[in-house]
TORBA-636876 format. One record per atom (N, C-alpha, C, O, CB): residue number from 0; y, z, x. Coordinates in steps of 0.02 Angstrom, whole numbers, plus 50000, padded with zeros to 5 digits. Glycine has a CB too. Layout:
N
NUM|Y|Z|X
...
! end
This chain:
141
0|50031|49545|46454
0|50065|49607|46439
0|50061|49645|46504
0|50112|49665|46532
0|50034|49646|46378
1|49981|49659|46535
1|49970|49698|46574
1|49999|49678|46642
1|50034|49710|46681
1|49908|49709|46570
2|49972|49614|46645
2|50015|49564|46710
2|50068|49571|46740
2|50074|49573|46801
2|50034|49508|46696
3|50122|49578|46687
3|50171|49605|46693
3|50199|49659|46720
3|50248|49667|46756
3|50180|49605|46661
4|50165|49688|46698
4|50166|49795|46705
4|50139|49776|46758
4|50189|49764|46792
4|50113|49869|46646
5|50092|49764|46793
5|50063|49779|46878
5|50081|49749|46917
5|50072|49774|46972
5|49999|49773|46899
6|50118|49677|46915
6|50181|49647|46949
6|50250|49703|46950
6|50274|49716|47005
6|50201|49573|46901
7|50283|49736|46886
7|50330|49787|46922
7|50315|49815|46959
7|50343|49803|47013
7|50355|49827|46898
8|50274|49858|46959
8|50254|49910|46984
8|50219|49888|47060
8|50200|49934|47097
8|50210|49943|46931
9|50212|49825|47078
9|50166|49806|47128
9|50247|49810|47152
9|50266|49851|47194
9|50103|49733|47128
10|50290|49764|47122
10|50354|49752|47175
10|50403|49826|47205
10|50441|49833|47253
10|50414|49697|47126
11|50383|49868|47153
11|50419|49925|47176
11|50379|49996|47229
11|50394|50053|47248
11|50446|49952|47104
12|50331|49956|47235
12|50275|49992|47268
12|50275|49965|47349
12|50275|49993|47404
12|50198|49975|47224
13|50277|49904|47329
13|50295|49851|47397
13|50384|49869|47447
13|50396|49881|47506
13|50302|49751|47351
14|50435|49861|47372
14|50489|49881|47402
14|50496|49943|47429
14|50521|49949|47485
14|50531|49874|47366
15|50477|49988|47397
15|50465|50067|47418
15|50413|50073|47489
15|50414|50124|47524
15|50423|50111|47345
16|50370|50017|47504
16|50354|50043|47572
16|50382|49993|47633
16|50380|50013|47691
16|50272|50051|47577
17|50405|49934|47619
17|50477|49901|47656
17|50507|49973|47673
17|50485|50006|47721
17|50540|49846|47595
18|50562|49997|47627
18|50605|50036|47629
18|50568|50126|47705
18|50589|50164|47748
18|50617|50049|47527
19|50511|50109|47671
19|50483|50162|47701
19|50466|50143|47782
19|50466|50183|47829
19|50418|50180|47657
20|50456|50085|47786
20|50420|50050|47849
20|50517|50060|47898
20|50528|50075|47957
20|50375|49933|47823
21|50565|50044|47845
21|50617|50035|47891
21|50637|50087|47920
21|50641|50098|47981
21|50666|50007|47869
22|50653|50126|47867
22|50667|50215|47871
22|50629|50229|47946
22|50660|50236|47999
22|50619|50271|47792
23|50560|50232|47939
23|50522|50248|48011
23|50567|50220|48063
23|50609|50248|48096
23|50442|50213|48021
24|50544|50140|48062
24|50588|50112|48150
24|50639|50131|48146
24|50655|50143|48204
24|50604|50031|48177
25|50676|50142|48117
25|50774|50179|48124
25|50789|50263|48125
25|50835|50303|48137
25|50828|50155|48039
26|50730|50263|48108
26|50719|50363|48127
26|50755|50371|48177
26|50719|50342|48218
26|50637|50402|48155
27|50804|50390|48209
27|50846|50402|48286
27|50809|50446|48322
27|50826|50456|48381
27|50924|50437|48283
28|50765|50471|48301
28|50714|50501|48367
28|50660|50462|48389
28|50631|50480|48440
28|50676|50568|48350
29|50640|50413|48361
29|50618|50339|48361
29|50632|50276|48394
29|50607|50224|48415
29|50626|50322|48315
30|50690|50313|48385
30|50757|50248|48424
30|50736|50270|48502
30|50702|50241|48544
30|50875|50270|48402
31|50768|50330|48503
31|50795|50386|48541
31|50694|50378|48591
31|50706|50364|48649
31|50829|50484|48473
32|50662|50381|48586
32|50589|50383|48616
32|50578|50280|48650
32|50539|50257|48692
32|50517|50415|48528
33|50618|50254|48617
33|50624|50181|48626
33|50635|50166|48679
33|50600|50140|48722
33|50665|50150|48594
34|50723|50193|48679
34|50767|50183|48745
34|50705|50190|48795
34|50678|50151|48834
34|50837|50246|48759
35|50691|50268|48775
35|50693|50314|48856
35|50619|50281|48874
35|50614|50264|48933
35|50692|50428|48853
36|50581|50273|48847
36|50551|50216|48866
36|50538|50152|48882
36|50487|50124|48902
36|50537|50215|48853
37|50596|50132|48870
37|50620|50040|48927
37|50643|50074|48964
37|50619|50065|49020
37|50683|49965|48904
38|50707|50138|48962
38|50753|50153|49033
38|50674|50172|49093
38|50672|50152|49152
38|50826|50249|49016
39|50617|50215|49058
39|50566|50222|49112
39|50562|50164|49152
39|50584|50152|49209
39|50498|50237|49086
40|50524|50122|49103
40|50502|50063|49142
40|50546|50012|49173
40|50522|49968|49208
40|50463|50029|49105
41|50605|50015|49163
41|50669|50001|49214
41|50661|50033|49254
41|50617|50010|49290
41|50736|50010|49199
42|50693|50104|49279
42|50695|50117|49326
42|50630|50128|49383
42|50636|50142|49443
42|50728|50157|49312
43|50562|50116|49343
43|50508|50118|49397
43|50501|50056|49426
43|50464|50051|49475
43|50442|50140|49373
44|50540|49989|49396
44|50533|49919|49420
44|50570|49939|49462
44|50548|49937|49519
44|50549|49855|49381
45|50631|49961|49453
45|50682|49955|49519
45|50676|50003|49581
45|50692|49992|49639
45|50756|49966|49495
46|50647|50065|49551
46|50596|50099|49635
46|50567|50049|49674
46|50585|50029|49729
46|50518|50151|49621
47|50500|50023|49627
47|50485|49976|49629
47|50520|49896|49677
47|50480|49854|49697
47|50483|49985|49571
48|50552|49892|49682
48|50582|49849|49700
48|50628|49879|49768
48|50657|49847|49812
48|50614|49823|49640
49|50623|49938|49760
49|50682|49953|49822
49|50644|49970|49882
49|50666|49961|49939
49|50738|50021|49807
50|50581|49996|49867
50|50537|50021|49909
50|50505|49952|49938
50|50477|49958|49992
50|50487|50073|49872
51|50507|49906|49917
51|50471|49839|49957
51|50544|49807|50001
51|50554|49757|50035
51|50431|49767|49884
52|50572|49846|49987
52|50647|49817|50063
52|50645|49861|50109
52|50664|49849|50167
52|50744|49819|50044
53|50620|49922|50090
53|50601|49966|50172
53|50548|49942|50224
53|50558|49943|50285
53|50569|50042|50159
54|50504|49926|50200
54|50468|49887|50246
54|50488|49831|50289
54|50475|49815|50347
54|50426|49865|50216
55|50522|49808|50243
55|50561|49724|50278
55|50625|49755|50342
55|50651|49722|50386
55|50624|49664|50188
56|50637|49844|50322
56|50715|49840|50374
56|50679|49859|50453
56|50689|49845|50512
56|50794|49920|50345
57|50604|49926|50387
57|50556|49965|50467
57|50527|49887|50526
57|50515|49885|50586
57|50444|50025|50424
58|50524|49832|50472
58|50503|49799|50538
58|50540|49759|50531
58|50523|49717|50489
58|50439|49775|50554
59|50590|49749|50555
59|50643|49735|50602
59|50682|49767|50619
59|50739|49746|50628
59|50672|49699|50593
60|50666|49825|50628
60|50717|49876|50677
60|50714|49878|50771
60|50675|49849|50810
60|50692|49961|50651
61|50761|49916|50783
61|50747|49901|50861
61|50702|49979|50878
61|50692|50029|50844
61|50837|49889|50917
62|50687|49964|50933
62|50612|50022|50955
62|50641|50035|50954
62|50695|50015|50935
62|50559|50042|50999
63|50613|50111|50989
63|50641|50158|51028
63|50600|50137|51108
63|50554|50099|51125
63|50626|50242|50990
64|50651|50190|51147
64|50635|50174|51220
64|50551|50198|51237
64|50511|50170|51274
64|50694|50219|51273
65|50541|50266|51190
65|50461|50247|51205
65|50421|50217|51155
65|50369|50187|51169
65|50421|50306|51222
66|50432|50220|51125
66|50389|50132|51082
66|50396|50071|51103
66|50368|50029|51069
66|50411|50109|51009
67|50430|50051|51154
67|50436|49993|51179
67|50383|49967|51261
67|50369|49911|51283
67|50516|49995|51187
68|50366|50033|51283
68|50324|50084|51339
68|50283|50080|51287
68|50236|50055|51318
68|50351|50167|51372
69|50264|50085|51238
69|50177|50096|51205
69|50166|50008|51193
69|50111|49981|51195
69|50168|50158|51102
70|50223|49977|51182
70|50202|49917|51139
70|50182|49879|51240
70|50132|49848|51259
70|50290|49869|51065
71|50234|49897|51274
71|50219|49852|51329
71|50136|49867|51386
71|50099|49826|51412
71|50294|49863|51375
72|50136|49944|51386
72|50059|49953|51398
72|50019|49919|51342
72|50003|49863|51363
72|50037|50031|51400
73|49998|49927|51283
73|49963|49880|51246
73|49955|49803|51279
73|49912|49766|51304
73|49999|49877|51179
74|50018|49803|51264
74|50003|49700|51278
74|49977|49706|51357
74|49950|49653|51373
74|50104|49629|51276
75|49977|49750|51405
75|49998|49736|51468
75|49880|49737|51474
75|49843|49699|51505
75|50075|49816|51520
76|49863|49797|51427
76|49785|49803|51415
76|49777|49731|51389
76|49733|49705|51424
76|49756|49867|51356
77|49787|49712|51370
77|49785|49670|51293
77|49772|49603|51361
77|49716|49578|51368
77|49884|49669|51217
78|49832|49583|51408
78|49793|49529|51423
78|49759|49530|51507
78|49738|49478|51532
78|49843|49465|51408
79|49759|49579|51535
79|49715|49602|51559
79|49635|49583|51567
79|49604|49546|51605
79|49725|49644|51538
80|49611|49637|51498
80|49557|49613|51465
80|49533|49554|51456
80|49474|49538|51466
80|49561|49628|51420
81|49610|49494|51424
81|49585|49443|51413
81|49576|49393|51480
81|49534|49349|51478
81|49624|49421|51361
82|49618|49403|51542
82|49618|49373|51590
82|49548|49385|51641
82|49521|49340|51673
82|49680|49389|51613
83|49529|49452|51639
83|49477|49482|51673
83|49408|49466|51621
83|49359|49443|51650
83|49496|49565|51686
84|49405|49475|51564
84|49328|49472|51543
84|49277|49454|51589
84|49226|49487|51599
84|49317|49426|51492
85|49295|49400|51617
85|49241|49369|51648
85|49217|49400|51720
85|49167|49386|51753
85|49262|49297|51655
86|49253|49434|51730
86|49256|49499|51800
86|49257|49547|51780
86|49316|49561|51780
86|49312|49509|51849
87|49211|49618|51746
87|49226|49683|51725
87|49238|49722|51774
87|49264|49777|51767
87|49182|49711|51688
88|49217|49693|51836
88|49242|49745|51888
88|49286|49757|51907
88|49302|49814|51926
88|49228|49746|51931
89|49348|49672|51906
89|49409|49673|51941
89|49439|49687|51858
89|49493|49661|51868
89|49434|49594|51996
90|49441|49703|51803
90|49468|49735|51750
90|49433|49820|51734
90|49454|49848|51683
90|49455|49681|51689
91|49402|49843|51762
91|49394|49905|51771
91|49451|49936|51832
91|49486|49984|51818
91|49318|49911|51786
92|49455|49905|51895
92|49507|49910|51937
92|49573|49925|51924
92|49602|49976|51940
92|49509|49863|51964
93|49597|49873|51890
93|49649|49854|51840
93|49669|49914|51772
93|49723|49929|51746
93|49616|49781|51806
94|49602|49938|51759
94|49628|49959|51688
94|49627|50045|51702
94|49638|50084|51656
94|49570|49928|51613
95|49610|50073|51781
95|49603|50143|51800
95|49680|50143|51872
95|49695|50193|51905
95|49498|50160|51834
96|49698|50104|51876
96|49779|50077|51914
96|49803|50081|51870
96|49841|50130|51874
96|49799|50008|51949
97|49810|50049|51806
97|49855|50062|51753
97|49847|50120|51739
97|49898|50139|51766
97|49853|50027|51697
98|49813|50188|51710
98|49796|50217|51682
98|49823|50289|51720
98|49830|50345|51696
98|49734|50196|51670
99|49839|50256|51818
99|49865|50326|51872
99|49961|50298|51830
99|50004|50339|51813
99|49846|50308|52012
100|49967|50226|51825
100|50019|50250|51813
100|50057|50256|51764
100|50117|50245|51774
100|50039|50236|51839
101|50032|50275|51694
101|50041|50272|51627
101|50039|50348|51641
101|50002|50387|51671
101|49989|50228|51573
102|50115|50351|51592
102|50129|50424|51581
102|50121|50418|51521
102|50148|50384|51478
102|50193|50459|51601
103|50055|50477|51521
103|50006|50523|51443
103|50057|50530|51425
103|50080|50485|51390
103|49954|50601|51439
104|50096|50583|51437
104|50149|50633|51399
104|50175|50601|51343
104|50181|50621|51285
104|50212|50655|51443
105|50188|50548|51368
105|50249|50515|51333
105|50227|50458|51274
105|50257|50429|51229
105|50295|50477|51394
106|50162|50459|51298
106|50115|50405|51258
106|50116|50481|51194
106|50153|50486|51145
106|50012|50370|51310
107|50070|50522|51214
107|50080|50561|51165
107|50136|50594|51113
107|50130|50611|51054
107|50061|50592|51188
108|50169|50594|51139
108|50226|50609|51116
108|50264|50540|51068
108|50301|50553|51020
108|50264|50633|51181
109|50254|50495|51081
109|50275|50407|51044
109|50242|50397|50986
109|50269|50371|50937
109|50249|50334|51090
110|50138|50433|50990
110|50100|50436|50953
110|50118|50493|50886
110|50110|50473|50829
110|50045|50444|50993
111|50133|50541|50894
111|50175|50584|50862
111|50216|50576|50803
111|50206|50585|50743
111|50208|50600|50902
112|50274|50552|50843
112|50325|50531|50825
112|50307|50473|50759
112|50338|50476|50706
112|50359|50509|50889
113|50250|50420|50774
113|50249|50354|50736
113|50186|50387|50661
113|50181|50372|50601
113|50209|50272|50805
114|50150|50438|50705
114|50099|50486|50649
114|50142|50499|50599
114|50128|50473|50545
114|50066|50563|50676
115|50205|50542|50604
115|50256|50574|50557
115|50252|50543|50509
115|50220|50558|50459
115|50322|50578|50572
116|50307|50462|50527
116|50295|50404|50496
116|50285|50342|50466
116|50324|50298|50450
116|50296|50405|50492
117|50229|50348|50461
117|50166|50287|50457
117|50225|50219|50474
117|50221|50185|50526
117|50114|50279|50352
118|50275|50208|50426
118|50287|50172|50411
118|50343|50139|50500
118|50377|50088|50511
118|50308|50192|50336
119|50328|50186|50532
119|50345|50153|50567
119|50321|50105|50642
119|50349|50074|50687
119|50378|50184|50565
120|50249|50123|50619
120|50212|50058|50655
120|50220|50005|50641
120|50198|49963|50679
120|50152|50053|50654
121|50251|49985|50587
121|50261|49910|50544
121|50300|49869|50619
121|50281|49818|50649
121|50333|49917|50450
122|50343|49902|50629
122|50389|49867|50697
122|50348|49879|50769
122|50353|49839|50815
122|50476|49911|50707
123|50315|49930|50772
123|50297|49927|50835
123|50228|49862|50867
123|50214|49835|50921
123|50279|50004|50841
124|50188|49865|50757
124|50125|49826|50758
124|50163|49737|50760
124|50132|49686|50774
124|50069|49850|50675
125|50236|49741|50744
125|50270|49692|50750
125|50306|49644|50800
125|50314|49583|50795
125|50294|49708|50726
126|50329|49695|50859
126|50309|49668|50908
126|50265|49662|50952
126|50276|49623|50999
126|50333|49671|50924
127|50213|49693|50950
127|50160|49674|50964
127|50148|49621|50957
127|50140|49594|51011
127|50126|49697|50945
128|50139|49578|50901
128|50114|49532|50887
128|50152|49484|50901
128|50120|49433|50912
128|50096|49534|50837
129|50216|49478|50907
129|50252|49442|50932
129|50249|49425|51001
129|50253|49364|51012
129|50297|49460|50918
130|50241|49471|51060
130|50241|49466|51114
130|50176|49434|51113
130|50180|49375|51128
130|50256|49520|51149
131|50109|49457|51099
131|50063|49438|51086
131|50039|49328|51078
131|50007|49285|51108
131|50065|49488|51029
132|50079|49336|51021
132|50078|49273|50995
132|50130|49219|51035
132|50133|49163|51009
132|50095|49281|50921
133|50168|49232|51092
133|50213|49215|51133
133|50162|49204|51207
133|50152|49150|51234
133|50275|49274|51132
134|50142|49256|51223
134|50096|49242|51259
134|50043|49193|51273
134|50040|49154|51320
134|50081|49276|51255
135|49995|49202|51217
135|49942|49175|51200
135|50009|49085|51187
135|49969|49041|51172
135|49890|49230|51122
136|50036|49073|51188
136|50064|49012|51157
136|50103|48985|51238
136|50129|48930|51229
136|50126|49032|51076
137|50110|49003|51291
137|50124|49013|51369
137|50057|49036|51395
137|50031|49083|51365
137|50186|49073|51387
138|50034|49017|51431
138|49971|49027|51469
138|49977|49034|51517
138|49929|49047|51552
138|49930|48990|51471
139|50041|49029|51545
139|50029|49023|51647
139|50090|49065|51638
139|50126|49055|51686
139|50037|48927|51712
140|50112|49102|51603
140|50128|49198|51611
140|50090|49243|51594
140|50107|49302|51602
140|50182|49229|51574
! end
C-alpha cells in the first residue's frame, strides 16, 4: 500500500516538474532572450565576414599617383641595394643622387595619408611585392 501511494505521489511530482520545466522553456521572456542571442551571434558572424572582404578589395585597388611614386622609389632603393651590395661606395652615390631627385614633401604627404587609414598600406605593399617578385624573376632588368 505504501508503495502505491509513493508511486502516485512520484507520478504527480514528476508531471508537475516536467510541466514547470516546459513552462520555463516556453516562457515568452526566455524565448525573446534566446532569439536575441541567436540574432546577435548571426549579426557578429555576418559582420566578421563582411570585414574580411574589405582587405581583399583594398589589396586590389588602384594606387594614387603619390602611392605609385612611393612604390617606385622603394623599388629603386631595393634594386640599388641588391645590385650594388658588393660596392658600398657606388651604392651610397646612387642613394644620395636618388635622395636629391626625390620629392620629400610628396613622400611625407603620402605617408601621412596612408597612416590615416592603415588598410591602404595593403595595396601599396601588394604592388611592391608584385614588382619585386617580377624583377627577381627577370634578372636582366
